[in-house]
C-alpha positions in Angstrom: 0.0 0.0 0.0 2.9 2.4 0.9 4.5 1.7 -2.5 1.3 2.4 -4.3 0.9 5.7 -2.4 4.5 6.7 -3.2 3.9 5.8 -6.9 0.7 7.9 -6.9 2.6 10.9 -5.3 5.4 10.5 -7.9 2.8 10.5 -10.7 1.0 13.5 -9.3 4.3 15.4 -9.0 5.3 14.6 -12.6 1.8 15.8 -13.7 2.2 19.1 -11.8 5.7 19.6 -13.4 4.3 18.9 -16.9 1.4 21.4 -16.3 3.9 24.0 -15.0 6.1 23.6 -18.1 3.1 23.7 -20.4 1.8 26.8 -18.7 5.2 28.6 -18.9 5.5 27.7 -22.6 2.0 29.0 -23.2 2.7 32.3 -21.4 6.0 32.7 -23.4 4.1 32.0 -26.7 1.4 34.5 -25.8 4.1 37.1 -25.0 6.0 36.5 -28.2 2.8 36.8 -30.3 1.7 39.9 -28.5 5.2 41.4 -28.9 5.1 40.7 -32.6 1.6 42.4 -32.9 2.9 45.4 -31.0 5.9 45.7 -33.3 3.7 45.6 -36.3 1.4 48.3 -34.9 4.4 50.5 -34.1 5.8 50.3 -37.6 2.4 50.8 -39.2 1.7 54.0 -37.3 -1.5 52.6 -35.7 -2.4 53.4 -32.1 -1.2 50.5 -29.8 -2.2 51.4 -26.2 -4.2 48.1 -25.8 -1.3 46.0 -27.2 1.2 47.8 -25.0 -1.0 47.0 -21.9 -1.4 43.4 -23.0 2.4 42.9 -23.4 2.9 44.6 -20.0 0.4 42.3 -18.3 2.2 39.2 -19.8 5.4 40.2 -18.1 7.5 42.0 -20.8 10.6 43.9 -19.7 9.5 47.3 -18.4 12.6 49.0 -19.7 11.6 48.1 -23.3 8.1 49.3 -22.8 8.9 52.7 -21.3 10.1 54.3 -24.6 6.9 53.1 -26.4 4.4 54.9 -24.0 4.5 58.4 -25.5 3.1 57.3 -28.9 0.8 54.6 -27.7 -2.5 56.5 -27.9 -1.9 58.1 -31.3 0.6 55.9 -33.0 4.2 56.6 -34.1 4.2 59.6 -36.5 4.7 58.7 -40.1 7.7 59.7 -42.1 5.5 61.9 -44.3 4.0 63.8 -41.4 7.5 64.4 -39.9 8.8 65.6 -43.3 5.8 68.1 -43.5 6.5 69.3 -40.0 10.1 69.9 -40.8 9.3 71.6 -44.0 7.0 74.0 -42.0 9.9 74.8 -39.7 12.3 75.7 -42.4 11.3 79.3 -43.0 11.9 80.1 -39.3 15.3 78.4 -39.4 16.2 80.2 -42.6 15.1 83.5 -41.1 17.3 82.9 -37.9 20.3 82.0 -40.0 19.9 85.1 -42.1 19.7 87.3 -38.9 22.9 85.7 -37.7 24.8 86.5 -40.9 23.3 89.9 -41.4 25.9 92.4 -42.7 27.1 95.0 -40.3 28.3 97.5 -43.0 26.6 100.6 -44.2 23.4 101.1 -46.0 24.7 100.0 -49.5 26.3 96.8 -48.1 23.1 95.8 -46.3 21.0 96.6 -49.4 23.3 94.3 -51.5 23.1 91.5 -48.9 19.4 91.7 -48.6 18.9 91.7 -52.4 20.6 88.4 -52.5 17.9 87.0 -50.2 15.1 88.1 -52.5 15.6 85.1 -54.8 16.8 81.8 -53.6 18.0 79.5 -56.2 18.4 75.9 -55.1 20.0 73.1 -57.1 18.1 69.9 -57.7 20.5 67.9 -55.7 21.6 69.0 -52.3 24.7 71.0 -52.2 27.9 69.8 -50.4 29.5 71.7 -47.5 28.7 72.3 -43.9 28.0 76.1 -44.1 24.5 77.0 -42.8 23.1 77.8 -46.2 24.2 74.5 -47.7 22.9 72.5 -44.7 19.5 74.2 -44.9 19.3 73.5 -48.6 20.0 69.8 -48.0 17.4 69.8 -45.2 14.9 71.3 -47.6 15.7 68.7 -50.3 15.5 65.8 -47.7 12.2 67.1 -46.4 10.8 67.3 -49.9 11.8 63.6 -50.5 10.5 62.6 -47.0 14.0 61.4 -46.1 13.8 62.4 -42.4 16.8 60.4 -41.4 19.1 62.4 -43.7 17.3 65.6 -42.6 18.0 64.8 -39.0 21.6 64.3 -39.7 21.8 67.8 -41.2 19.6 69.5 -38.7 21.9 68.6 -35.8 24.8 70.2 -37.8 23.2 73.6 -37.7 24.3 76.2 -35.1 22.2 76.0 -31.9 20.3 79.2 -32.6 19.3 78.2 -36.1 18.1 74.7 -35.1 16.2 76.0 -32.1 12.8 76.0 -33.9 13.4 72.3 -34.7 14.2 71.1 -31.1 10.8 69.5 -30.6 11.0 67.9 -34.0 14.5 66.5 -33.1 13.1 65.1 -29.9 10.2 63.5 -31.7 12.6 61.9 -34.2 14.8 60.5 -31.4 11.7 59.2 -29.6 10.5 57.6 -32.8 13.8 55.8 -33.2 13.8 54.6 -29.6 10.3 53.2 -30.1 11.4 51.2 -33.2 14.5 49.9 -31.4 12.5 48.9 -28.4 9.9 47.1 -30.5 12.5 45.1 -32.4 14.4 44.2 -29.2 11.2 43.1 -27.5 10.3 40.7 -30.3 13.9 39.4 -30.5 14.0 38.8 -26.7 10.6 37.1 -26.5 11.3 34.9 -29.6 14.7 33.9 -28.1 13.0 32.9 -24.8 10.3 31.0 -26.7 12.9 29.1 -28.8 14.9 28.1 -25.7 12.0 26.3 -24.0 
């Protein structure tokens, strides 16, 4: 009788272990699927607050979820909307750059310098060089092509006063990049855990 009870206890323990393993595998699978759905929502620009809450409830790494929170309700801004936003900021940046380089000479010198600002001729391709006018021209070309990555690379090259109108845009671009990185890392981490079980 004692041997039968010991066998039954052993069988019950093995069954509990199997159930625990299956439950952990199921939780990992749900987390991996939810993380993939969250990543897809992030990159499509759709709102993802519900998916973020779901992934959080399934035990995802809080450090990866924190950068995603600012865009959860409205979705990550699209490249086109960011390009339009930057294009709208360009006149202010051009005006500031012109004020910084305003001539200090007499009336005739100022008149000649201001006459040069009446017509702005821009080449089809972005000009080379790191002077403010060339950088602003490249930013304008990049914004027109919706190449916000190239535009960001040039915006940060501008003098601090000239890029001041674009500070919020720069922060939005950096936050957008952080969200994308966090979404990819979350999927990679949850897939790796799922594969190791």
